[in-house]
GUTI-906558 format. One record per residue (C-alpha): residue number from 1; residue in three letters; z, y, x. Coordinates in steps of 0.05 Angstrom, whole numbers, plus 5000, padded with zeros to 4 digits. Each point is the difference from the previous one (the first is absolute). Example, Ala and Ser with C-alpha at 12.3 -4.5 7.8 and 13.67 -1.06 7.14 Angstrom:
<nodes>
NODE    k    r     z     y     x
NODE    1  ALA  5156  4910  5246
NODE    2  SER  4987  5069  5027
</nodes>
This chain:
<nodes>
NODE    k    r     z     y     x
NODE    1  MET  5007  5000  5001
NODE    2  ARG  4972  5075  5029
NODE    3  VAL  5055  5054  4980
NODE    4  ALA  4998  5062  5011
NODE    5  ILE  5059  5050  5009
NODE    6  ILE  4989  5077  4978
NODE    7  HIS  5060  5037  5025
NODE    8  TYR  4997  5086  4988
NODE    9  TRP  5014  5013  5066
NODE   10  LEU  5009  4969  5072
NODE   11  VAL  5043  5060  5044
NODE   12  GLY  5068  4973  4994
NODE   13  MET  5044  4946  4995
NODE   14  ARG  5037  5018  4933
NODE   15  GLY  5021  4953  4936
NODE   16  GLY  4934  4995  4978
NODE   17  GLU  4977  4970  5070
NODE   18  LYS  5050  4951  4984
NODE   19  VAL  4971  4976  4944
NODE   20  VAL  4936  4994  5053
NODE   21  GLU  5040  4955  5043
NODE   22  THR  5030  4957  4954
NODE   23  LEU  4915  4993  4969
NODE   24  CYS  4980  4988  5064
NODE   25  ASP  5045  4939  5019
NODE   26  MET  4981  4979  4923
NODE   27  TYR  4925  5002  5015
NODE   28  PRO  4992  4998  5072
NODE   29  GLN  4932  4990  4998
NODE   30  ALA  4993  5069  4958
NODE   31  ASP  4959  5072  5014
NODE   32  ILE  5023  5064  4988
NODE   33  PHE  4971  5059  4979
NODE   34  THR  5030  5069  4999
NODE   35  HIS  4975  5071  5002
NODE   36  VAL  5032  5020  5064
NODE   37  TYR  5018  4959  5059
NODE   38  VAL  5048  5017  5065
NODE   39  PRO  5024  4933  5030
NODE   40  GLU  5048  5026  5048
NODE   41  LYS  5043  5019  4940
NODE   42  ILE  4998  4935  4971
NODE   43  SER  5029  4925  5014
NODE   44  GLU  4970  4948  5036
NODE   45  LYS  4996  4951  4935
NODE   46  ILE  4950  5052  4968
NODE   47  ARG  4956  5013  5070
NODE   48  GLN  4982  4930  5004
NODE   49  HIS  4969  4999  4936
NODE   50  LYS  4923  5029  4995
NODE   51  VAL  5015  5077  4972
NODE   52  ILE  4946  5031  4978
NODE   53  PRO  5005  5068  4971
NODE   54  THR  4963  5047  4967
NODE   55  PHE  4954  5056  5015
NODE   56  ILE  5066  5049  4988
NODE   57  ASN  5024  4976  5067
NODE   58  SER  4947  5028  5037
NODE   59  LEU  5013  5072  4971
NODE   60  PRO  5027  5061  5047
NODE   61  ARG  5075  4986  5008
NODE   62  ALA  5004  4941  4951
NODE   63  ALA  5063  4968  5042
NODE   64  ARG  5034  5058  4980
NODE   65  MET  4975  5041  4941
NODE   66  TYR  4982  4941  4955
NODE   67  LYS  5026  5026  4939
NODE   68  SER  4957  5058  4997
NODE   69  TYR  4943  4952  4988
NODE   70  LEU  5026  4977  4942
NODE   71  PRO  4948  5020  4953
NODE   72  LEU  4936  4966  5043
NODE   73  MET  5047  4929  5002
NODE   74  PRO  4971  4969  4938
NODE   75  ILE  4927  5008  5022
NODE   76  ALA  5025  4975  5068
NODE   77  LEU  5035  4929  4947
NODE   78  GLU  4936  4992  4966
NODE   79  GLN  4960  4998  5072
NODE   80  LEU  5041  4929  5028
NODE   81  ASP  4955  4936  4992
NODE   82  LEU  5042  4961  4969
NODE   83  ARG  4954  4952  4983
NODE   84  GLY  5014  4921  5011
NODE   85  TYR  5077  5015  5004
NODE   86  ASP  5036  4951  4950
NODE   87  LEU  5068  5036  4996
NODE   88  VAL  5003  5079  5003
NODE   89  ILE  5077  5021  5009
NODE   90  SER  5005  5069  4995
NODE   91  SER  5067  5039  5026
NODE   92  GLU  5006  5070  4958
NODE   93  SER  5029  5064  5007
NODE   94  GLY  4948  5044  5027
NODE   95  PRO  4944  4967  4970
NODE   96  ALA  4975  4937  5020
NODE   97  LYS  4978  4961  4941
NODE   98  GLY  4938  5029  4970
NODE   99  VAL  4961  4953  5051
NODE  100  VAL  4947  4968  4969
NODE  101  ALA  5010  4920  5002
NODE  102  ALA  4950  4951  4986
NODE  103  PRO  4988  4974  4928
NODE  104  ASP  5047  4936  5015
NODE  105  ALA  5046  5022  5042
NODE  106  VAL  5069  5013  4987
NODE  107  HIS  5033  5066  5004
NODE  108  ILE  5076  5010  4995
NODE  109  CYS  5021  5068  5022
NODE  110  TYR  5079  5008  5032
NODE  111  CYS  5013  5063  4973
NODE  112  HIS  5061  5025  5042
NODE  113  THR  4981  5078  4949
NODE  114  PRO  4947  5026  4969
NODE  115  MET  4981  5056  5035
NODE  116  ARG  5060  5045  4992
NODE  117  TYR  4962  5058  5026
NODE  118  ILE  4950  5008  4932
NODE  119  TRP  5055  4964  4946
NODE  120  ASN  5081  5005  5005
NODE  121  MET  5002  5040  5058
NODE  122  TYR  4941  5055  4990
NODE  123  ALA  5038  5067  4989
NODE  124  ASP  5052  4981  5043
NODE  125  TYR  4934  4989  5059
NODE  126  ARG  4962  5064  4966
NODE  127  ALA  5065  5042  5017
NODE  128  SER  5013  4985  5062
NODE  129  ALA  4926  5011  5023
NODE  130  GLY  4962  5060  5035
NODE  131  LEU  4965  5056  4955
NODE  132  LEU  4929  4961  5016
NODE  133  THR  5024  4935  4978
NODE  134  ARG  5045  5017  4938
NODE  135  LEU  4932  5037  4976
NODE  136  VAL  4944  4947  5005
NODE  137  MET  5065  4935  4986
NODE  138  PRO  4983  5000  4921
NODE  139  LEU  4929  4990  5013
NODE  140  LEU  5013  4946  5052
NODE  141  ALA  5055  4964  4960
NODE  142  HIS  4962  4998  4941
NODE  143  TYR  4940  4974  5031
NODE  144  LEU  5041  4943  5036
NODE  145  ARG  5027  4986  4938
NODE  146  LEU  4952  4988  4962
NODE  147  TRP  4971  4959  5056
NODE  148  ASP  5070  4961  5015
NODE  149  VAL  5009  4977  4923
NODE  150  THR  4926  4973  4997
NODE  151  SER  5009  4964  5066
NODE  152  SER  5063  4966  4976
NODE  153  LEU  4957  4961  4952
NODE  154  ARG  4976  4957  5071
NODE  155  VAL  5056  4974  5004
NODE  156  ASP  5015  4925  4971
NODE  157  HIS  5074  5014  4998
NODE  158  PHE  5045  5042  5032
NODE  159  VAL  5063  4986  5036
NODE  160  ALA  5066  5056  5007
NODE  161  ASN  5052  5018  5040
NODE  162  SER  5052  5011  4960
NODE  163  THR  5005  5008  4916
NODE  164  ALA  5001  5078  5008
NODE  165  VAL  4922  4986  5033
NODE  166  ALA  4979  4955  4953
NODE  167  SER  5022  5058  4943
NODE  168  ARG  4956  5044  5034
NODE  169  ILE  4945  4954  5004
NODE  170  LYS  5001  4991  4929
NODE  171  ARG  5004  5068  4987
NODE  172  TYR  4944  5029  5046
NODE  173  TYR  4955  4934  4990
NODE  174  GLY  5023  4961  4938
NODE  175  ALA  5007  4949  5037
NODE  176  ASN  5054  4937  5006
NODE  177  ALA  5026  4992  5062
NODE  178  GLU  5040  4938  5033
NODE  179  VAL  5061  5027  5042
NODE  180  VAL  5008  4965  5077
NODE  181  TYR  5043  5034  5048
NODE  182  PRO  4976  5012  5061
NODE  183  PRO  5022  4959  5060
NODE  184  VAL  5058  5025  5039
NODE  185  ASP  5010  4966  5062
NODE  186  THR  5080  4997  4989
NODE  187  ASN  5012  4949  5050
NODE  188  ALA  4987  5054  5053
NODE  189  PHE  5067  5027  4988
NODE  190  SER  5066  4986  5014
NODE  191  ILE  5073  5021  4979
NODE  192  ALA  5042  5029  5038
NODE  193  SER  5060  4988  5023
NODE  194  ALA  5071  5047  4971
NODE  195  GLU  5007  5016  5068
NODE  196  GLU  4931  5031  5001
NODE  197  LEU  4997  5044  4942
NODE  198  ALA  4994  5065  5016
NODE  199  ASP  5026  5063  4949
NODE  200  TYR  4934  5035  4990
NODE  201  TYR  4943  4983  4944
NODE  202  LEU  4928  4997  5003
NODE  203  MET  4925  5022  4979
NODE  204  VAL  4948  4966  5022
NODE  205  GLY  4935  5011  4977
NODE  206  GLU  4925  5042  5009
NODE  207  LEU  5021  5073  4994
NODE  208  VAL  4966  5023  4947
NODE  209  SER  5014  5041  4931
NODE  210  TYR  5003  4946  4946
NODE  211  LYS  5056  4971  5037
NODE  212  ARG  5035  5064  5005
NODE  213  PRO  5035  4987  5067
NODE  214  ASP  5019  5073  4999
NODE  215  LEU  5049  4997  4941
NODE  216  ALA  5039  4938  5042
NODE  217  VAL  4998  5046  5057
NODE  218  ARG  5027  5057  4960
NODE  219  ALA  5055  4961  4972
NODE  220  PHE  5028  4972  5060
NODE  221  ASN  4997  5074  5034
NODE  222  LYS  5045  5014  4942
NODE  223  MET  5045  4943  5001
NODE  224  GLY  5001  4997  5073
NODE  225  ARG  4989  4919  5004
NODE  226  LYS  4964  4969  5063
NODE  227  LEU  4930  4985  4972
NODE  228  ILE  4944  4964  5042
NODE  229  VAL  4919  5016  4983
NODE  230  ILE  4953  4954  5028
NODE  231  GLY  4933  5020  4986
NODE  232  GLY  4938  5037  5016
NODE  233  GLY  4955  5027  4958
NODE  234  GLU  4971  5075  4978
NODE  235  MET  5069  5034  4979
NODE  236  LEU  5039  4971  5071
NODE  237  ASP  4993  5073  5030
NODE  238  GLU  5039  5022  4933
NODE  239  ILE  5046  4957  4991
NODE  240  ARG  5016  5003  5072
NODE  241  ARG  5014  5079  4998
NODE  242  LEU  5038  4986  4931
NODE  243  ALA  5050  4957  5035
NODE  244  GLY  5065  5017  5006
NODE  245  PRO  5053  4976  5059
NODE  246  THR  5012  4934  4963
NODE  247  VAL  4936  4989  4987
NODE  248  THR  4957  4960  5061
NODE  249  VAL  4921  4993  4993
NODE  250  LEU  4969  4945  5042
NODE  251  GLY  4942  5009  4971
NODE  252  PRO  4949  4932  5007
NODE  253  GLN  5041  4943  5032
NODE  254  PRO  4983  4923  5019
NODE  255  PHE  5020  4952  4952
NODE  256  ASP  5062  4973  5054
NODE  257  VAL  5031  5070  4998
NODE  258  LEU  4984  4996  4913
NODE  259  ARG  5031  4936  5001
NODE  260  HIS  5061  5016  5040
NODE  261  HIS  5016  5059  4958
NODE  262  TYR  4974  4959  4935
NODE  263  ALA  5068  4947  5017
NODE  264  ARG  5049  5058  5018
NODE  265  CYS  4998  5049  4949
NODE  266  ARG  5037  5016  4936
NODE  267  ALA  4954  5003  4956
NODE  268  LEU  4920  5024  4989
NODE  269  ILE  4981  5057  4963
NODE  270  PHE  4938  5001  4968
NODE  271  PRO  4982  5069  4966
NODE  272  GLY  4944  4990  4967
NODE  273  GLU  4947  4957  4957
NODE  274  GLU  4970  4948  5028
NODE  275  ASP  4946  4950  4964
NODE  276  PHE  5046  4945  5027
NODE  277  GLY  5036  5023  5068
NODE  278  MET  5001  4942  5061
NODE  279  VAL  5058  5045  5034
NODE  280  PRO  5050  4984  4946
NODE  281  VAL  4991  4931  5004
NODE  282  GLU  5000  5006  5076
NODE  283  ALA  5066  5026  5007
NODE  284  MET  5020  4946  4940
NODE  285  ALA  4983  4945  5052
NODE  286  SER  5037  5034  5044
NODE  287  GLY  5061  4994  4964
NODE  288  ARG  5007  5073  4993
NODE  289  PRO  5002  5031  4917
NODE  290  VAL  4952  5055  4980
NODE  291  LEU  5011  5061  4962
NODE  292  ALA  4935  5023  4962
NODE  293  TYR  4963  5046  4953
NODE  294  ALA  5001  4953  4931
NODE  295  ARG  4924  5004  4996
NODE  296  GLY  4947  4957  5012
NODE  297  GLY  5005  4936  5045
NODE  298  ALA  5067  5014  5020
NODE  299  LEU  5023  4975  4932
NODE  300  GLU  4973  4929  5015
NODE  301  THR  5032  4985  5063
NODE  302  VAL  5068  5037  5001
NODE  303  VAL  5056  4979  4956
NODE  304  PRO  5063  5041  4987
NODE  305  GLY  5063  4977  5022
NODE  306  LEU  4965  4944  5043
NODE  307  SER  4954  5034  5049
NODE  308  GLY  5009  5072  4994
NODE  309  ALA  5002  5058  4940
NODE  310  PHE  4952  5052  4964
NODE  311  PHE  4997  5070  4999
NODE  312  THR  4961  5026  4934
NODE  313  GLU  4974  5075  5022
NODE  314  GLN  4954  5004  5061
NODE  315  THR  5062  5066  5020
NODE  316  GLN  5045  5007  5059
NODE  317  GLU  5063  4994  4949
NODE  318  ALA  4979  4933  4984
NODE  319  ILE  4985  4976  5059
NODE  320  ILE  5065  5025  5026
NODE  321  ALA  5038  4972  4930
NODE  322  THR  4977  4935  5020
NODE  323  VAL  5017  4997  5076
NODE  324  ASN  5063  5025  4984
NODE  325  GLY  5017  4955  4947
NODE  326  PHE  4964  4929  5033
NODE  327  GLN  5044  5029  5062
NODE  328  ASP  5053  4952  4996
NODE  329  GLN  4978  4943  4956
NODE  330  ASP  4999  4924  5041
NODE  331  VAL  4928  4977  5017
NODE  332  ASP  4996  4927  5008
NODE  333  SER  4939  4991  5048
NODE  334  GLN  4984  4928  4992
NODE  335  LYS  4997  5001  4924
NODE  336  ILE  4947  5063  5015
NODE  337  VAL  4961  4958  5053
NODE  338  ALA  4994  4945  4938
NODE  339  HIS  4967  5051  4950
NODE  340  ALA  4957  5027  5057
NODE  341  GLN  4967  4932  5013
NODE  342  SER  4975  4995  4929
NODE  343  PHE  4951  5049  5029
NODE  344  GLY  4971  4959  5065
NODE  345  PRO  4937  4992  5014
NODE  346  GLU  4991  4922  4969
NODE  347  HIS  5015  5025  4932
NODE  348  PHE  4932  5047  5006
NODE  349  THR  4965  4952  5035
NODE  350  THR  5011  4944  4933
NODE  351  LYS  4994  5040  4937
NODE  352  MET  4926  5037  5042
NODE  353  ARG  4976  4929  5007
NODE  354  ALA  5015  4970  4928
NODE  355  SER  4962  5065  4980
NODE  356  ILE  4945  4995  5046
NODE  357  ASP  5001  4927  4980
NODE  358  GLN  4999  5002  4929
NODE  359  LEU  4944  5058  4994
NODE  360  ILE  4955  4958  5050
NODE  361  LYS  5014  4943  4953
NODE  362  ASP  4992  5044  4935
NODE  363  LYS  4921  5029  5034
NODE  364  ILE  4975  4929  5016
NODE  365  ASN  5021  4981  4926
NODE  366  THR  4972  5050  4965
NODE  367  PRO  4939  4992  4980
NODE  368  HIS  4943  5051  5024
NODE  369  VAL  4959  5035  4938
</nodes>
């Protein structure tokens, strides 16, 4: 069986690329198609596959400015030649599902989220954009929405990474979606001893506006409690300027450093709304609780009273109240790790393989008209 994996862009290793890695384990013969490919930023596991970029990859400064070429991506996807591929798996967050598969092929879309910059977070992105972008966004977004809904009809079956995303798929595409949580390598983390635990909180992730890292930093400045921030992104310089004397901004860090801090922090602070959010699961796999905003995927991974607590408003005051209320609560690290194990890669692989095998079986048994 010839397999094609379509991923929006390969410019770094985040949650979406971890899903691609697991798909590569499932289908070692698969070819990978993407808009932009920066090999040195991608894992060896993915680089071992044949990677075919679209023409977007050849455009000026595509490695850094790839999102600027979003209006051209529908055309780029439709130029890909997928003749001869029996199974097409699109990994959707930026445009990926809009490929034209062969009539007899099975096309399954693993959706991290419908494109948030034209759907659920359109107003936020437009409000934070420059003047020229704000002027052209309404027309471009309208065109992209029309194409996005139309291209959803090319998918045989949607799989969402959370119930929250499944509800967006239903609202925007009118399609039902199966929920399969993304694979988190929970065995890569370990519990620290009681003597190793430190008196600081931790925030991990890309520093971008919709994740609201500024809220956490302002809250910890006000409390005078220690916070360590790990991650890069467009807000890194701003967060460094904002950080008070009790906030340490480390920027991007290698996995060993991240693993060390996960295991030793008092708790992870998660102030943004995520589609799923692998970071809270990684913290829980290290035996540490998570204090999260009560929206999105966190509602499906964090269990109050067992593995953390929620704050219901995205405000400094809500974060402060939750941290103060959680400060002296007992934490059972072993129970937290046991809960995190339910999001391990074997669960993803088993459920995805069952879905794909059933789709192929149905396709074979459906008479051609």
